[in-house]
C-alpha positions in Angstrom: 194.0 -81.5 349.4 192.8 -84.9 349.1 189.3 -86.5 348.5 186.8 -87.8 346.3 183.4 -86.7 345.2 180.4 -87.6 342.9 178.9 -84.8 340.8 175.9 -84.5 338.5 177.5 -81.1 337.2 180.2 -81.1 334.2 183.9 -81.3 335.8 186.2 -78.3 335.3 189.5 -80.1 334.9 191.5 -76.8 335.3 190.0 -76.3 338.7 191.2 -79.7 339.9 194.7 -78.9 338.8 194.8 -75.4 340.6 193.2 -77.1 343.7 196.2 -79.7 343.8 198.8 -77.2 343.1 201.6 -77.5 345.9 205.0 -75.6 346.1 206.5 -78.8 347.6 205.7 -81.0 344.6 207.6 -81.0 341.1 205.1 -83.3 339.5 201.4 -83.1 338.6 199.5 -86.0 336.8 196.0 -85.9 335.8 193.9 -88.5 334.1 190.6 -87.2 332.1 188.2 -89.9 331.0 186.0 -88.7 328.4 182.8 -90.1 327.0 183.7 -91.8 323.6 181.7 -92.6 320.4 182.1 -96.4 320.3 182.4 -99.5 322.5 182.5 -103.2 321.7 181.9 -102.4 318.1 178.8 -100.3 318.7 178.4 -96.5 318.0 177.7 -94.7 321.1 175.6 -91.6 321.2 175.5 -90.9 324.8 175.9 -92.6 328.2 174.4 -92.6 331.7 176.2 -93.3 335.1 174.1 -94.4 338.1 175.9 -94.2 341.3 175.1 -95.2 344.9 176.4 -92.3 346.3 177.0 -93.0 349.9 179.0 -96.0 349.5 180.8 -94.7 346.4 182.2 -91.6 348.3 183.2 -93.7 351.1 185.1 -96.3 349.0 186.6 -93.5 346.8 188.0 -91.7 349.9 189.5 -95.0 351.0 191.2 -95.5 347.4 192.6 -92.0 347.7 194.1 -92.7 351.3 195.5 -95.9 350.0 197.1 -94.3 346.9 198.7 -91.6 349.1 200.0 -94.2 351.7 201.3 -96.7 349.0 203.0 -94.2 346.7 204.0 -91.4 349.1 202.4 -88.6 347.1 201.3 -85.4 348.6 197.8 -84.8 347.1 195.3 -86.9 345.3 191.8 -85.9 344.3 189.0 -87.7 342.1 185.7 -86.6 340.8 183.2 -89.0 339.0 180.1 -87.9 337.2 176.7 -89.2 337.6 173.7 -88.9 335.2 173.2 -88.5 331.5 176.4 -87.4 329.5 177.1 -86.5 326.1 180.0 -87.6 323.8 183.5 -85.9 324.7 182.3 -84.7 328.2 184.6 -85.6 331.0 183.1 -88.6 333.0 185.8 -88.8 335.7 189.1 -86.9 336.6 192.0 -88.1 338.9 194.7 -85.6 339.9 197.9 -86.4 341.9 200.6 -83.9 342.9 203.9 -85.5 344.3 207.5 -84.4 344.7 208.4 -86.8 342.0 206.7 -87.9 338.7 206.9 -91.8 339.1 205.2 -91.8 342.1 202.5 -89.4 340.7 202.0 -91.6 337.6 201.8 -94.7 339.7 199.2 -93.1 342.3 197.0 -91.8 339.4 196.9 -95.1 337.6 196.1 -96.9 341.0 193.3 -94.5 341.9 191.4 -94.9 338.4 192.0 -98.7 338.3 190.6 -99.3 341.8 187.6 -96.8 341.0 186.6 -98.9 337.9 186.9 -102.1 340.1 185.4 -101.2 343.4 183.0 -98.4 343.2 179.2 -98.9 342.8 178.9 -97.0 339.7 177.1 -98.3 336.7 177.4 -97.3 333.1 174.5 -97.4 330.5 175.3 -96.7 327.0 173.0 -95.5 324.2 173.6 -96.8 320.8 173.0 -95.5 317.4 171.0 -98.7 316.7 168.3 -97.4 319.2 169.3 -99.9 321.7 170.6 -99.2 325.1 172.6 -101.4 327.5 174.1 -101.3 330.9 177.8 -102.4 330.5 180.5 -103.7 332.9 184.2 -103.1 332.1 185.4 -106.6 332.8 188.9 -105.6 331.2 189.2 -102.7 333.6 188.6 -104.6 336.7 190.9 -107.5 335.9 194.0 -105.3 335.7 193.8 -104.2 339.3 
């Protein structure tokens, strides 16, 4: 069970865990990225993701395949939101199941870091000040 998808709907993180359940695996690692209430010293009220979906899905699937091959995990899947989101909503989820925990952790980290660096997904933050700004996570991209 491997893949990558973009959705405009809320992400059910429990469904992903159940989807990747595998009796041959002893480890499951999941990363949930939430909409937080601050960034760069500004109070964030909500955010919006704009996605060039055809390329994001193609490249997202490529990242999943790379992680499976590089770390030897059995299953990996990621889902990223698009559209307007409120505080505490899940913006992205990555799940990995593997025979061993070390590989699952490494693959999960690889997938989220590569997704942040390579996918055509743009984030606009809406601030309490009334301003809004498209932001780029240079710190995320530089760690890859």
